[in-house]
PDB file of N, CA, C, O and CB in Angstrom:
ATOM      1  N   MET A   1       6.742  13.554 -13.452  1.00  0.00           N
ATOM      2  CA  MET A   1       6.384  14.162 -12.301  1.00  0.00           C
ATOM      3  C   MET A   1       7.577  15.226 -11.736  1.00  0.00           C
ATOM      4  O   MET A   1       8.263  14.505 -11.012  1.00  0.00           O
ATOM      5  CB  MET A   1       6.049  13.013 -11.309  1.00  0.00           C
ATOM      6  N   THR A   2       7.904  15.992 -11.723  1.00  0.00           N
ATOM      7  CA  THR A   2       9.580  16.468 -10.847  1.00  0.00           C
ATOM      8  C   THR A   2       9.462  16.066  -9.776  1.00  0.00           C
ATOM      9  O   THR A   2       8.664  15.138  -9.647  1.00  0.00           O
ATOM     10  CB  THR A   2      10.093  18.062 -10.567  1.00  0.00           C
ATOM     11  N   PRO A   3      10.135  16.530  -8.628  1.00  0.00           N
ATOM     12  CA  PRO A   3       9.587  17.201  -8.225  1.00  0.00           C
ATOM     13  C   PRO A   3      10.151  18.802  -8.031  1.00  0.00           C
ATOM     14  O   PRO A   3      10.387  19.285  -6.924  1.00  0.00           O
ATOM     15  CB  PRO A   3       9.273  16.522  -7.369  1.00  0.00           C
ATOM     16  N   GLN A   4      10.232  19.154  -8.656  1.00  0.00           N
ATOM     17  CA  GLN A   4      10.376  20.832  -8.963  1.00  0.00           C
ATOM     18  C   GLN A   4       8.781  21.188  -9.541  1.00  0.00           C
ATOM     19  O   GLN A   4       8.161  22.085  -8.969  1.00  0.00           O
ATOM     20  CB  GLN A   4      11.822  21.259 -10.415  1.00  0.00           C
ATOM     21  N   GLN A   5       8.376  20.720 -10.274  1.00  0.00           N
ATOM     22  CA  GLN A   5       7.027  21.121 -10.924  1.00  0.00           C
ATOM     23  C   GLN A   5       5.760  19.978  -9.837  1.00  0.00           C
ATOM     24  O   GLN A   5       4.569  19.956 -10.149  1.00  0.00           O
ATOM     25  CB  GLN A   5       7.126  20.632 -13.075  1.00  0.00           C
ATOM     26  N   ARG A   6       6.121  19.415  -9.018  1.00  0.00           N
ATOM     27  CA  ARG A   6       5.466  19.247  -7.810  1.00  0.00           C
ATOM     28  C   ARG A   6       5.183  20.080  -7.086  1.00  0.00           C
ATOM     29  O   ARG A   6       4.120  19.975  -6.475  1.00  0.00           O
ATOM     30  CB  ARG A   6       5.904  18.623  -7.170  1.00  0.00           C
ATOM     31  N   LYS A   7       5.992  21.174  -6.891  1.00  0.00           N
ATOM     32  CA  LYS A   7       6.114  22.118  -5.573  1.00  0.00           C
ATOM     33  C   LYS A   7       5.439  23.262  -6.109  1.00  0.00           C
ATOM     34  O   LYS A   7       4.722  24.177  -5.704  1.00  0.00           O
ATOM     35  CB  LYS A   7       7.721  22.516  -4.988  1.00  0.00           C
ATOM     36  N   ALA A   8       5.836  22.943  -6.940  1.00  0.00           N
ATOM     37  CA  ALA A   8       4.303  24.217  -8.617  1.00  0.00           C
ATOM     38  C   ALA A   8       3.710  24.069  -8.415  1.00  0.00           C
ATOM     39  O   ALA A   8       2.981  25.025  -8.150  1.00  0.00           O
ATOM     40  CB  ALA A   8       3.749  24.262 -10.251  1.00  0.00           C
ATOM     41  N   LYS A   9       3.135  22.606  -8.240  1.00  0.00           N
ATOM     42  CA  LYS A   9       1.420  22.757  -8.733  1.00  0.00           C
ATOM     43  C   LYS A   9       0.243  22.512  -7.127  1.00  0.00           C
ATOM     44  O   LYS A   9      -0.937  22.230  -6.915  1.00  0.00           O
ATOM     45  CB  LYS A   9       1.012  21.030 -10.229  1.00  0.00           C
ATOM     46  N   PHE A  10       2.009  22.974  -5.984  1.00  0.00           N
ATOM     47  CA  PHE A  10       1.460  22.794  -4.724  1.00  0.00           C
ATOM     48  C   PHE A  10       1.289  24.772  -4.550  1.00  0.00           C
ATOM     49  O   PHE A  10       0.136  25.113  -4.286  1.00  0.00           O
ATOM     50  CB  PHE A  10       2.711  21.694  -3.453  1.00  0.00           C
ATOM     51  N   ILE A  11       2.180  25.783  -4.665  1.00  0.00           N
ATOM     52  CA  ILE A  11       1.811  27.137  -4.915  1.00  0.00           C
ATOM     53  C   ILE A  11       0.883  27.080  -6.288  1.00  0.00           C
ATOM     54  O   ILE A  11       0.182  28.090  -6.230  1.00  0.00           O
ATOM     55  CB  ILE A  11       3.194  28.096  -5.059  1.00  0.00           C
ATOM     56  N   ALA A  12       0.624  26.476  -7.283  1.00  0.00           N
ATOM     57  CA  ALA A  12      -0.326  27.167  -8.057  1.00  0.00           C
ATOM     58  C   ALA A  12      -1.789  26.680  -7.548  1.00  0.00           C
ATOM     59  O   ALA A  12      -2.718  27.128  -8.220  1.00  0.00           O
ATOM     60  CB  ALA A  12      -0.060  26.880  -9.629  1.00  0.00           C
ATOM     61  N   HIS A  13      -2.307  25.413  -5.928  1.00  0.00           N
ATOM     62  CA  HIS A  13      -2.902  25.206  -5.793  1.00  0.00           C
ATOM     63  C   HIS A  13      -3.160  25.979  -4.213  1.00  0.00           C
ATOM     64  O   HIS A  13      -3.677  25.639  -3.149  1.00  0.00           O
ATOM     65  CB  HIS A  13      -2.851  24.143  -6.271  1.00  0.00           C
ATOM     66  N   GLY A  14      -2.652  26.890  -4.615  1.00  0.00           N
ATOM     67  CA  GLY A  14      -2.433  27.363  -2.543  1.00  0.00           C
ATOM     68  C   GLY A  14      -2.792  26.110  -1.401  1.00  0.00           C
ATOM     69  O   GLY A  14      -3.464  25.918  -0.388  1.00  0.00           O
ATOM     70  N   GLU A  15      -1.709  25.312  -2.458  1.00  0.00           N
ATOM     71  CA  GLU A  15      -1.817  24.199  -0.364  1.00  0.00           C
ATOM     72  C   GLU A  15       0.004  24.062  -0.217  1.00  0.00           C
ATOM     73  O   GLU A  15       1.015  23.781  -0.861  1.00  0.00           O
ATOM     74  CB  GLU A  15      -2.936  21.410  -0.445  1.00  0.00           C
ATOM     75  N   SER A  16      -0.495  24.507   1.178  1.00  0.00           N
ATOM     76  CA  SER A  16       1.077  23.799   1.589  1.00  0.00           C
ATOM     77  C   SER A  16       1.455  22.899   1.650  1.00  0.00           C
ATOM     78  O   SER A  16       0.506  22.123   1.533  1.00  0.00           O
ATOM     79  CB  SER A  16       1.575  23.849   2.456  1.00  0.00           C
ATOM     80  N   ILE A  17       2.676  22.173   1.822  1.00  0.00           N
ATOM     81  CA  ILE A  17       3.192  20.740   1.769  1.00  0.00           C
ATOM     82  C   ILE A  17       2.955  20.130   3.407  1.00  0.00           C
ATOM     83  O   ILE A  17       2.732  19.016   3.880  1.00  0.00           O
ATOM     84  CB  ILE A  17       4.999  20.741   1.235  1.00  0.00           C
ATOM     85  N   GLY A  18       3.145  21.574   3.989  1.00  0.00           N
ATOM     86  CA  GLY A  18       2.878  20.441   5.544  1.00  0.00           C
ATOM     87  C   GLY A  18       1.520  20.495   6.050  1.00  0.00           C
ATOM     88  O   GLY A  18       1.211  20.722   7.220  1.00  0.00           O
ATOM     89  N   THR A  19       1.045  20.359   5.465  1.00  0.00           N
ATOM     90  CA  THR A  19      -0.279  19.977   4.969  1.00  0.00           C
ATOM     91  C   THR A  19      -1.273  19.131   4.215  1.00  0.00           C
ATOM     92  O   THR A  19      -2.473  18.949   4.421  1.00  0.00           O
ATOM     93  CB  THR A  19      -0.417  20.513   4.664  1.00  0.00           C
ATOM     94  N   TRP A  20      -0.526  18.698   3.359  1.00  0.00           N
ATOM     95  CA  TRP A  20      -0.451  17.644   2.811  1.00  0.00           C
ATOM     96  C   TRP A  20      -0.250  16.776   3.064  1.00  0.00           C
ATOM     97  O   TRP A  20      -0.769  15.730   2.672  1.00  0.00           O
ATOM     98  CB  TRP A  20      -0.083  17.591   2.277  1.00  0.00           C
ATOM     99  N   ALA A  21       0.746  16.969   3.961  1.00  0.00           N
ATOM    100  CA  ALA A  21       1.933  15.827   5.000  1.00  0.00           C
ATOM    101  C   ALA A  21       0.780  14.679   5.824  1.00  0.00           C
ATOM    102  O   ALA A  21       0.310  13.542   5.867  1.00  0.00           O
ATOM    103  CB  ALA A  21       3.085  17.067   6.707  1.00  0.00           C
ATOM    104  N   ASP A  22       0.810  16.218   6.459  1.00  0.00           N
ATOM    105  CA  ASP A  22      -0.520  15.615   7.941  1.00  0.00           C
ATOM    106  C   ASP A  22      -1.803  15.144   6.786  1.00  0.00           C
ATOM    107  O   ASP A  22      -1.927  13.992   7.200  1.00  0.00           O
ATOM    108  CB  ASP A  22      -1.395  17.531   9.493  1.00  0.00           C
ATOM    109  N   GLN A  23      -2.650  15.226   5.836  1.00  0.00           N
ATOM    110  CA  GLN A  23      -3.464  14.805   5.406  1.00  0.00           C
ATOM    111  C   GLN A  23      -3.110  13.450   4.861  1.00  0.00           C
ATOM    112  O   GLN A  23      -4.093  12.769   4.571  1.00  0.00           O
ATOM    113  CB  GLN A  23      -3.912  15.646   4.727  1.00  0.00           C
ATOM    114  N   HIS A  24      -2.144  12.998   4.692  1.00  0.00           N
ATOM    115  CA  HIS A  24      -1.673  11.852   4.210  1.00  0.00           C
ATOM    116  C   HIS A  24      -0.898  10.777   5.377  1.00  0.00           C
ATOM    117  O   HIS A  24      -0.438   9.653   5.174  1.00  0.00           O
ATOM    118  CB  HIS A  24      -0.744  12.320   3.084  1.00  0.00           C
ATOM    119  N   GLY A  25      -0.934  11.371   6.327  1.00  0.00           N
ATOM    120  CA  GLY A  25       0.212  10.711   7.748  1.00  0.00           C
ATOM    121  C   GLY A  25       1.076  10.632   7.714  1.00  0.00           C
ATOM    122  O   GLY A  25       1.435   9.940   8.667  1.00  0.00           O
ATOM    123  N   PHE A  26       2.320  11.102   6.806  1.00  0.00           N
ATOM    124  CA  PHE A  26       3.287  10.980   6.713  1.00  0.00           C
ATOM    125  C   PHE A  26       3.632  12.469   7.567  1.00  0.00           C
ATOM    126  O   PHE A  26       2.971  13.504   7.657  1.00  0.00           O
ATOM    127  CB  PHE A  26       3.629  10.605   5.335  1.00  0.00           C
ATOM    128  N   ARG A  27       5.447  11.937   8.347  1.00  0.00           N
ATOM    129  CA  ARG A  27       6.051  13.376   9.008  1.00  0.00           C
ATOM    130  C   ARG A  27       6.766  14.136   7.855  1.00  0.00           C
ATOM    131  O   ARG A  27       7.665  13.662   7.160  1.00  0.00           O
ATOM    132  CB  ARG A  27       7.268  13.101  10.339  1.00  0.00           C
ATOM    133  N   ARG A  28       6.055  15.809   7.719  1.00  0.00           N
ATOM    134  CA  ARG A  28       6.537  16.944   7.611  1.00  0.00           C
ATOM    135  C   ARG A  28       8.086  16.810   6.842  1.00  0.00           C
ATOM    136  O   ARG A  28       8.211  16.700   5.622  1.00  0.00           O
ATOM    137  CB  ARG A  28       6.490  17.542   9.029  1.00  0.00           C
ATOM    138  N   PRO A  29       9.295  16.847   7.875  1.00  0.00           N
ATOM    139  CA  PRO A  29      10.312  16.709   7.401  1.00  0.00           C
ATOM    140  C   PRO A  29      10.898  15.472   6.084  1.00  0.00           C
ATOM    141  O   PRO A  29      11.925  15.455   5.406  1.00  0.00           O
ATOM    142  CB  PRO A  29      10.808  16.681   8.530  1.00  0.00           C
ATOM    143  N   ASP A  30       9.446  14.332   6.161  1.00  0.00           N
ATOM    144  CA  ASP A  30      10.026  13.662   4.813  1.00  0.00           C
ATOM    145  C   ASP A  30       9.562  13.478   4.198  1.00  0.00           C
ATOM    146  O   ASP A  30       9.709  12.694   3.261  1.00  0.00           O
ATOM    147  CB  ASP A  30      10.512  12.809   4.622  1.00  0.00           C
ATOM    148  N   VAL A  31       8.604  14.300   4.545  1.00  0.00           N
ATOM    149  CA  VAL A  31       8.087  14.521   3.005  1.00  0.00           C
ATOM    150  C   VAL A  31       9.012  15.865   2.046  1.00  0.00           C
ATOM    151  O   VAL A  31       9.124  15.844   0.820  1.00  0.00           O
ATOM    152  CB  VAL A  31       6.211  15.039   3.172  1.00  0.00           C
ATOM    153  N   TYR A  32       9.674  17.115   3.088  1.00  0.00           N
ATOM    154  CA  TYR A  32      10.417  17.779   3.017  1.00  0.00           C
ATOM    155  C   TYR A  32      11.986  17.534   1.305  1.00  0.00           C
ATOM    156  O   TYR A  32      12.322  17.910   0.182  1.00  0.00           O
ATOM    157  CB  TYR A  32      10.663  17.613   4.614  1.00  0.00           C
ATOM    158  N   ARG A  33      12.352  16.493   2.644  1.00  0.00           N
ATOM    159  CA  ARG A  33      13.661  15.963   2.233  1.00  0.00           C
ATOM    160  C   ARG A  33      13.435  14.800   1.125  1.00  0.00           C
ATOM    161  O   ARG A  33      14.484  14.250   0.791  1.00  0.00           O
ATOM    162  CB  ARG A  33      14.464  15.392   3.555  1.00  0.00           C
ATOM    163  N   VAL A  34      11.730  14.112   0.212  1.00  0.00           N
ATOM    164  CA  VAL A  34      11.761  13.797  -0.799  1.00  0.00           C
ATOM    165  C   VAL A  34      11.506  14.893  -2.159  1.00  0.00           C
ATOM    166  O   VAL A  34      11.806  14.617  -3.321  1.00  0.00           O
ATOM    167  CB  VAL A  34      11.021  12.850  -0.610  1.00  0.00           C
ATOM    168  N   LEU A  35      10.925  16.096  -1.727  1.00  0.00           N
ATOM    169  CA  LEU A  35      10.751  17.243  -2.841  1.00  0.00           C
ATOM    170  C   LEU A  35      11.893  17.850  -2.647  1.00  0.00           C
ATOM    171  O   LEU A  35      12.324  18.037  -3.785  1.00  0.00           O
ATOM    172  CB  LEU A  35       9.510  18.288  -2.754  1.00  0.00           C
ATOM    173  N   ASN A  36      12.874  18.399  -1.665  1.00  0.00           N
ATOM    174  CA  ASN A  36      14.320  18.532  -2.426  1.00  0.00           C
ATOM    175  C   ASN A  36      15.006  17.930  -2.122  1.00  0.00           C
ATOM    176  O   ASN A  36      15.753  18.273  -1.206  1.00  0.00           O
ATOM    177  CB  ASN A  36      15.014  19.493  -2.463  1.00  0.00           C
ATOM    178  N   GLY A  37      15.142  16.435  -2.866  1.00  0.00           N
ATOM    179  CA  GLY A  37      16.224  16.224  -3.715  1.00  0.00           C
ATOM    180  C   GLY A  37      16.828  15.408  -2.716  1.00  0.00           C
ATOM    181  O   GLY A  37      17.600  14.610  -3.247  1.00  0.00           O
ATOM    182  N   GLN A  38      16.757  15.244  -0.915  1.00  0.00           N
ATOM    183  CA  GLN A  38      17.934  15.052   0.120  1.00  0.00           C
ATOM    184  C   GLN A  38      17.399  13.661   0.339  1.00  0.00           C
ATOM    185  O   GLN A  38      17.701  13.233   1.453  1.00  0.00           O
ATOM    186  CB  GLN A  38      18.079  16.168   1.603  1.00  0.00           C
ATOM    187  N   SER A  39      16.531  12.643  -0.565  1.00  0.00           N
ATOM    188  CA  SER A  39      16.434  11.574  -0.265  1.00  0.00           C
ATOM    189  C   SER A  39      15.822  10.713  -1.458  1.00  0.00           C
ATOM    190  O   SER A  39      14.718  10.914  -1.966  1.00  0.00           O
ATOM    191  CB  SER A  39      15.817  11.607   0.883  1.00  0.00           C
ATOM    192  N   PRO A  40      16.812   9.629  -1.848  1.00  0.00           N
ATOM    193  CA  PRO A  40      16.951   9.304  -3.053  1.00  0.00           C
ATOM    194  C   PRO A  40      15.022   8.913  -3.407  1.00  0.00           C
ATOM    195  O   PRO A  40      14.410   9.135  -4.453  1.00  0.00           O
ATOM    196  CB  PRO A  40      18.281   7.947  -3.149  1.00  0.00           C
ATOM    197  N   ALA A  41      14.419   8.201  -1.928  1.00  0.00           N
ATOM    198  CA  ALA A  41      13.096   7.632  -2.182  1.00  0.00           C
ATOM    199  C   ALA A  41      13.755   6.243  -2.848  1.00  0.00           C
ATOM    200  O   ALA A  41      13.253   6.121  -3.965  1.00  0.00           O
ATOM    201  CB  ALA A  41      11.972   8.671  -3.256  1.00  0.00           C
ATOM    202  N   LEU A  42      14.408   5.483  -2.660  1.00  0.00           N
ATOM    203  CA  LEU A  42      14.383   4.049  -2.132  1.00  0.00           C
ATOM    204  C   LEU A  42      13.333   2.584  -2.370  1.00  0.00           C
ATOM    205  O   LEU A  42      13.155   1.537  -2.993  1.00  0.00           O
ATOM    206  CB  LEU A  42      14.287   4.352  -0.849  1.00  0.00           C
ATOM    207  N   ARG A  43      12.774   3.663  -1.139  1.00  0.00           N
ATOM    208  CA  ARG A  43      11.885   2.621  -0.294  1.00  0.00           C
ATOM    209  C   ARG A  43      11.353   2.878   0.785  1.00  0.00           C
ATOM    210  O   ARG A  43      11.574   4.025   1.173  1.00  0.00           O
ATOM    211  CB  ARG A  43      12.449   1.594   0.058  1.00  0.00           C
ATOM    212  N   GLY A  44      10.631   2.160   1.538  1.00  0.00           N
ATOM    213  CA  GLY A  44      10.346   2.518   2.838  1.00  0.00           C
ATOM    214  C   GLY A  44       9.087   3.635   2.735  1.00  0.00           C
ATOM    215  O   GLY A  44       8.177   3.619   1.907  1.00  0.00           O
ATOM    216  N   THR A  45       9.267   4.443   3.633  1.00  0.00           N
ATOM    217  CA  THR A  45       8.506   5.780   3.716  1.00  0.00           C
ATOM    218  C   THR A  45       8.263   7.003   3.002  1.00  0.00           C
ATOM    219  O   THR A  45       7.284   7.738   2.871  1.00  0.00           O
ATOM    220  CB  THR A  45       8.820   6.206   4.502  1.00  0.00           C
ATOM    221  N   GLN A  46       9.951   7.000   2.400  1.00  0.00           N
ATOM    222  CA  GLN A  46      10.213   8.454   1.150  1.00  0.00           C
ATOM    223  C   GLN A  46       9.684   7.493   0.330  1.00  0.00           C
ATOM    224  O   GLN A  46       8.811   8.043  -0.342  1.00  0.00           O
ATOM    225  CB  GLN A  46      12.044   9.289   0.581  1.00  0.00           C
ATOM    226  N   HIS A  47       9.768   6.413   0.067  1.00  0.00           N
ATOM    227  CA  HIS A  47       9.296   6.205  -1.458  1.00  0.00           C
ATOM    228  C   HIS A  47       7.900   6.327  -1.249  1.00  0.00           C
ATOM    229  O   HIS A  47       7.304   7.334  -1.632  1.00  0.00           O
ATOM    230  CB  HIS A  47       9.699   4.722  -2.235  1.00  0.00           C
ATOM    231  N   LEU A  48       7.317   5.375  -0.667  1.00  0.00           N
ATOM    232  CA  LEU A  48       5.635   5.618  -0.524  1.00  0.00           C
ATOM    233  C   LEU A  48       4.824   7.504  -0.589  1.00  0.00           C
ATOM    234  O   LEU A  48       3.829   8.150  -0.918  1.00  0.00           O
ATOM    235  CB  LEU A  48       5.283   4.868   1.325  1.00  0.00           C
ATOM    236  N   ILE A  49       6.349   7.587   0.076  1.00  0.00           N
ATOM    237  CA  ILE A  49       5.654  10.031   0.176  1.00  0.00           C
ATOM    238  C   ILE A  49       5.556  10.185  -1.727  1.00  0.00           C
ATOM    239  O   ILE A  49       4.634  10.843  -2.208  1.00  0.00           O
ATOM    240  CB  ILE A  49       8.032  12.113   1.184  1.00  0.00           C
ATOM    241  N   ALA A  50       6.693   9.446  -2.723  1.00  0.00           N
ATOM    242  CA  ALA A  50       7.483  10.281  -4.390  1.00  0.00           C
ATOM    243  C   ALA A  50       6.384   9.726  -4.604  1.00  0.00           C
ATOM    244  O   ALA A  50       5.546  10.625  -4.532  1.00  0.00           O
ATOM    245  CB  ALA A  50       9.168   9.890  -5.500  1.00  0.00           C
ATOM    246  N   VAL A  51       5.714   8.432  -4.904  1.00  0.00           N
ATOM    247  CA  VAL A  51       4.314   7.769  -5.214  1.00  0.00           C
ATOM    248  C   VAL A  51       3.440   8.832  -4.811  1.00  0.00           C
ATOM    249  O   VAL A  51       2.754   9.315  -5.712  1.00  0.00           O
ATOM    250  CB  VAL A  51       3.956   6.332  -4.403  1.00  0.00           C
ATOM    251  N   LYS A  52       3.284   9.402  -3.413  1.00  0.00           N
ATOM    252  CA  LYS A  52       1.382   9.852  -3.612  1.00  0.00           C
ATOM    253  C   LYS A  52       1.813  11.161  -3.998  1.00  0.00           C
ATOM    254  O   LYS A  52       0.829  11.880  -4.175  1.00  0.00           O
ATOM    255  CB  LYS A  52       0.018   9.878  -1.952  1.00  0.00           C
ATOM    256  N   LEU A  53       3.188  11.913  -4.251  1.00  0.00           N
ATOM    257  CA  LEU A  53       3.145  12.948  -4.593  1.00  0.00           C
ATOM    258  C   LEU A  53       2.917  12.618  -6.012  1.00  0.00           C
ATOM    259  O   LEU A  53       2.294  13.608  -6.395  1.00  0.00           O
ATOM    260  CB  LEU A  53       4.166  13.704  -4.165  1.00  0.00           C
ATOM    261  N   GLY A  54       3.078  11.597  -7.328  1.00  0.00           N
ATOM    262  CA  GLY A  54       3.216  11.159  -8.028  1.00  0.00           C
ATOM    263  C   GLY A  54       4.688  11.784  -8.832  1.00  0.00           C
ATOM    264  O   GLY A  54       4.822  12.125 -10.007  1.00  0.00           O
ATOM    265  N   ILE A  55       5.796  11.781  -7.594  1.00  0.00           N
ATOM    266  CA  ILE A  55       7.196  11.893  -8.253  1.00  0.00           C
ATOM    267  C   ILE A  55       7.753  10.511  -9.193  1.00  0.00           C
ATOM    268  O   ILE A  55       8.472  10.757 -10.162  1.00  0.00           O
ATOM    269  CB  ILE A  55       8.282  12.152  -6.956  1.00  0.00           C
ATOM    270  N   LYS A  56       7.402   9.075  -8.877  1.00  0.00           N
ATOM    271  CA  LYS A  56       7.749   8.145  -9.321  1.00  0.00           C
ATOM    272  C   LYS A  56       6.281   7.344  -9.261  1.00  0.00           C
ATOM    273  O   LYS A  56       5.294   7.597  -8.570  1.00  0.00           O
ATOM    274  CB  LYS A  56       8.981   7.683  -8.649  1.00  0.00           C
ATOM    275  N   PRO A  57       6.541   6.111 -10.400  1.00  0.00           N
ATOM    276  CA  PRO A  57       5.428   5.289 -10.390  1.00  0.00           C
ATOM    277  C   PRO A  57       4.484   4.132  -9.264  1.00  0.00           C
ATOM    278  O   PRO A  57       4.950   3.085  -8.814  1.00  0.00           O
ATOM    279  CB  PRO A  57       5.838   4.723 -11.293  1.00  0.00           C
ATOM    280  N   ASP A  58       3.013   4.700  -8.982  1.00  0.00           N
ATOM    281  CA  ASP A  58       3.245   3.500  -8.336  1.00  0.00           C
ATOM    282  C   ASP A  58       3.194   2.073  -8.646  1.00  0.00           C
ATOM    283  O   ASP A  58       2.123   1.775  -9.175  1.00  0.00           O
ATOM    284  CB  ASP A  58       2.650   3.567  -7.573  1.00  0.00           C
ATOM    285  N   PRO A  59       4.065   1.009  -8.477  1.00  0.00           N
ATOM    286  CA  PRO A  59       4.431  -0.271  -8.768  1.00  0.00           C
ATOM    287  C   PRO A  59       2.621  -1.129  -8.754  1.00  0.00           C
ATOM    288  O   PRO A  59       2.092  -1.727  -9.690  1.00  0.00           O
ATOM    289  CB  PRO A  59       5.774  -0.838  -7.406  1.00  0.00           C
ATOM    290  N   SER A  60       2.096  -0.895  -7.443  1.00  0.00           N
ATOM    291  CA  SER A  60       1.048  -1.686  -7.353  1.00  0.00           C
ATOM    292  C   SER A  60       0.147  -1.303  -9.067  1.00  0.00           C
ATOM    293  O   SER A  60      -0.566  -2.179  -9.555  1.00  0.00           O
ATOM    294  CB  SER A  60       0.171  -1.247  -5.725  1.00  0.00           C
ATOM    295  N   LYS A  61       0.301  -0.133  -9.682  1.00  0.00           N
ATOM    296  CA  LYS A  61      -0.301  -0.330 -11.472  1.00  0.00           C
ATOM    297  C   LYS A  61       0.754  -0.495 -12.061  1.00  0.00           C
ATOM    298  O   LYS A  61       0.527  -0.062 -13.190  1.00  0.00           O
ATOM    299  CB  LYS A  61      -1.111   0.955 -12.350  1.00  0.00           C
ATOM    300  N   ALA A  62       1.806  -0.856 -12.024  1.00  0.00           N
ATOM    301  CA  ALA A  62       2.708  -1.410 -12.854  1.00  0.00           C
ATOM    302  C   ALA A  62       2.072  -2.817 -13.990  1.00  0.00           C
ATOM    303  O   ALA A  62       1.514  -3.681 -13.313  1.00  0.00           O
ATOM    304  CB  ALA A  62       3.878  -1.869 -11.766  1.00  0.00           C
ATOM    305  N   THR A  63       2.080  -3.026 -14.995  1.00  0.00           N
ATOM    306  CA  THR A  63       2.445  -3.867 -15.970  1.00  0.00           C
ATOM    307  C   THR A  63       3.352  -4.494 -16.368  1.00  0.00           C
ATOM    308  O   THR A  63       4.239  -3.875 -16.955  1.00  0.00           O
ATOM    309  CB  THR A  63       2.322  -3.575 -16.621  1.00  0.00           C
ATOM    310  N   ALA A  64       3.495  -6.215 -16.170  1.00  0.00           N
ATOM    311  CA  ALA A  64       3.704  -7.070 -16.341  1.00  0.00           C
ATOM    312  C   ALA A  64       4.381  -7.220 -17.362  1.00  0.00           C
ATOM    313  O   ALA A  64       4.735  -8.347 -17.709  1.00  0.00           O
ATOM    314  CB  ALA A  64       2.962  -7.532 -16.205  1.00  0.00           C
TER     315      ALA A  64
END
């Protein structure tokens, strides 16, 4: 899923990005950076956010 698709999903479900961030224990600015493409989300918190949003695959579920 692309960041644009994920934002559209938030809109379609009437869900706030800020509320999602709060519910998952992430800082709101970090979530917005990932969704707006300002962070490549290669590692750390931004990578975890991208995985939780479904933008990047979950490495723990990857097959070898």
